[in-house]
N, C-alpha and C positions, 0 to 999 in steps of 0.2 A: 502493501499500501504506499501510495507518494505522501509526501509532508502533507501537501495540502490537502488532500483526501482525510487525513487523519486529522489534520486543526478541523476544517466542517464537523466531521462528525462529533470532537470533543466540544464542540463549539455547541452544535444541536443538543448534545446532550445536555449540555448547561443550561439553555433554555429550556427544553423540558422539566430537568430536576429542579431548576429555580421557581418555576411555574407551583409545580407539586408540593416543595417544601414551604414556599411562602404561602399557600394554601394551608397547607397543617395549621402555621401560627395563627391562621386567622380562624381556625377550627376548635384549637387547643384556649384561645382566648374568648370564643364563644359557650366553650362548654366551661370553662372556670365562673364564667359570668352565669350561665343558669344554672351551674350546681348552686352557687349562691342564694338565687333567686327559688331553689327546689324545683325545677322544672325538669320534666319526666325523662327528658330526653336528652338531656345534657350530657348526662355521664357519657352514651353511646358518641355523641359528638365529641368529645373530650377526647373518648378512645381514638375513634378514628382519626382524630387530629395527630396522638402520639403515632398511632400506623403510620400514616403518611412521612410524620417525622423521622420516623426511625428509616426511613428509606434513604435518607442523604448520602449515607457513606457508600451506599451501592453505585447511585449517580457517579461521586467521584472515582469510584475504583473503575467503573467503566470509562469514563473518560481520560482518567490517566494511561488506559491501554493505548491510548490512540493519539496525545499530546500530552508536552506537560500542565501543569497544574492550571497554570495562569491564562490558559483558553477558555477552563471552565470554568473557574473562578468571573472572569471577566464578564461573563453572560450572564451572572447573577444579578444584576441591577433590572434587568425585563420582567422577572417574576413579581418586582414590586410592582409594576401596574396590576396585574391579578388581586393581589393581597389589599390595595388601596381600593379596586373597583367593589372588591367583595364586602368591606369594612364597611363602607358607602353604604351598600347595598343593604347586607344583610344584620349590619351590627350598630347601625346607626351613629359611626364613628364620622364626625365633621372636623374638617381643619381650615385654620385661616389659609388666605391666600398665599402669604408667604410661604407656608408650611408647602402649600401644593407646586410652589415654584421651587422648591427647594428638594423634592420629589422626584420632580421632572428633570432637575440638574444631576442628582445622583444617577439617574437612570440613564441619561446624555453622556456621563462620564463613564460610566462602564461600557457604552458603546465606543467612547473615542478609545478608551484603551484597548479592548478588543480589536477596532482596526489597527490599532498601530502594532499590537503582536501581529496580525498578519502582515503589516509591513514590513517591520523590523522581526525576524524570528526569534522566539526564544530559547534561550541553552536548555539544555537536558538537566534534571536534578541528580543526575548520577555523580557528578564531579561536585554536588554541592559542598559547603563544610559545614560536616554533621554537629559537630563539636558547636557551632555557631548557632547552629537552628537550634538545638538542644536546649541550650542556654537560654537562648529568648523565649522557647516555647514554657521553660519552669519559670520564668519571672512570669509570665503571663499568667502561668497556672495558679502561681501565689497570689501574685498584686491584683489581678483582677477583682477576686471575692473579696479583698481587702479595699479594695476603689469603690466597691459595691456600698460595702457596709460604710464606709466614709462620708457618702451622699444620701444615704437614706433618708435625712430629713430635709433634703432639697425640693423645690418646687417639683412636681412630678412630670413638666417638660425638661429638666435637668435630667430626673431621672430614667426618663425613657431614651434619650442622647448618651446616656453613661452607660446603663445596662445593655442598649444595644450594640456601641461599639465595644465593648466587654464582650458580649457574647458573639459577637463578630470574627472578634480576635480568636475566641476559642475554635470556632467553626472555620477558621482560617488555617489556623494550627494543624486540624484535624486533615484537611487537604494537603497540605505542606509535606508532612508526616508520611500520609500514604502515597503522594507523589514521590518522595525517597526512596520507601520500601518498595516500590514498585517500578522505579528505574533501575535500566542496567545499560552495557558499554553498547549495545546497537539497537536499544528501542526498549520500549516499556510491556511487561507484563503484566497478566491480570491479577498475579500474586507474586511475592517476593520470590527471590531463587537463592538465600541463604539464610542462614541462622539469625544472623546480624540487621538482616532487613527485617526479619519476621518480627523481630523486637521493636524495632521501630514502628511497623505495620501494627503492631497491638498497643502500643503507648498512644497513637494517632486518637485511638478510640477514648482516651482522658478526654481529649479536645471535642468530641463530639457530647461526651457527658458534660462535659463542662458546657458548652454553648447553650444545652438543650435545658441543664440547670439553671442558668443566669435568664431564661425566657420565663420557665414558671415562675421564678422568682418575681420578675417584671410583672409579670401577669397578676399576681397576687397583691401588688403594692400598686395595682390600678394602671399600670401602663397601657396608651393606647397601641394595635398590633401592628398600623400603620406607619406611626411615628418609629417604633421600637425597629420593623423590618428595614425601613431607609438608613437608619441609624448601623444596622445592622450590617447590610452592604457594603459599607464606608468601607471598615477595618476587614470583610472579608475579601474585597477587592485587593484593596490595596496593600495589606502584608504580602502576600503572596507575590505581588510584583516587586515590594522592596527588599524581602528576604533573597528572591531571583538575583536582586541588582547586588546585594553586597556580601551575599554567601555563595554565589558561582564566579568561579574565575570567567575572567573577559566579558562578563555580562553586563550592562549599562542602560542607562533610560534613554529613551527613544524620546524625539518630542512630542508625539503622541501621548505615550505616558505621563510626561511630565503635565499637557494639557489637562490630562483625565485626572492625575492627583490633585491637579489644582481647582477643576470641578468639586471633586468629591469636597475637597476643606470647605468651597463655599456653599456648597449644599447642605454640610452639617450647621454652618451660619445660619442659614435659610431656615431649617429646621427648629432649629430652638429657641425659635420664636415665642411667645410667650401665649399659652393655651387660651382657648374661649371658656367662655361659662357654660355654654352645653357639653363640653368635656369636664369640666367640674362635676357637675350633677351626675354623670353618667359614672364616671371614676368614683365618689363617695356613693354610688348605690351599689357599685358592684363589686368593690374592694375597699372593706374599711380600713384597711392597712394604708393606702394611698394616700401620698399629703396633694393638698392642695393647690395649685398652680399658684 
């Protein structure tokens, strides 16, 4: 299989996987809200959301078989469209115009990064500095929850941003470590080729568990699925690109990637605007442990 066809497959898997996983976040949020209201079908909805969320590692594994992980993660922002539409239609989540602009900017940023990856091919993770990646992953594993604890009394919109960024980082390291484990000298495989890479592969699921746990924690605190999903995408898309740049010899950031990262930063700024009174009422009803905006 040629490089181009492999890249196209990996990016197509990214679009499909992103849509499924984003919808799973909305279903879990809906389920938690329904359980708080003692709705009969809420546990079924929540269980379906969990089931769909657990497919995320499978999408990553399949995509990594055909191209470096950055091609998969660069498409992740497109699933945000499905999440926002579902949240607005079925969950009553309403966003300020500035936040809608922020979500659009995040989606655009991921597309710019994806296009840049096609123009300027990404290096394989086979030659990555594994020690650097493992240290970074460990720091995130320990520091992420501590940061979440530190901001638990902040306004809800700040919590949505912080929890999303932290959870997205966990998810990114899950994908990165799987990419390292699956990489080989002549291409990637569906499964690791030696014991050391099997250990990295197993460790990657700590990232998946961390992302899942942070998302559930955020929902219990009243965070909206749409805003959380947008901030999640920022680190999920940016970290693999940054790690590939600094931990792979000979790699670097092209102009499209730098523009994409700048757009991601702009998207974060727009998303963190103050929430409306509509969201205040929604959060107070559904999650008594959440903070007022």
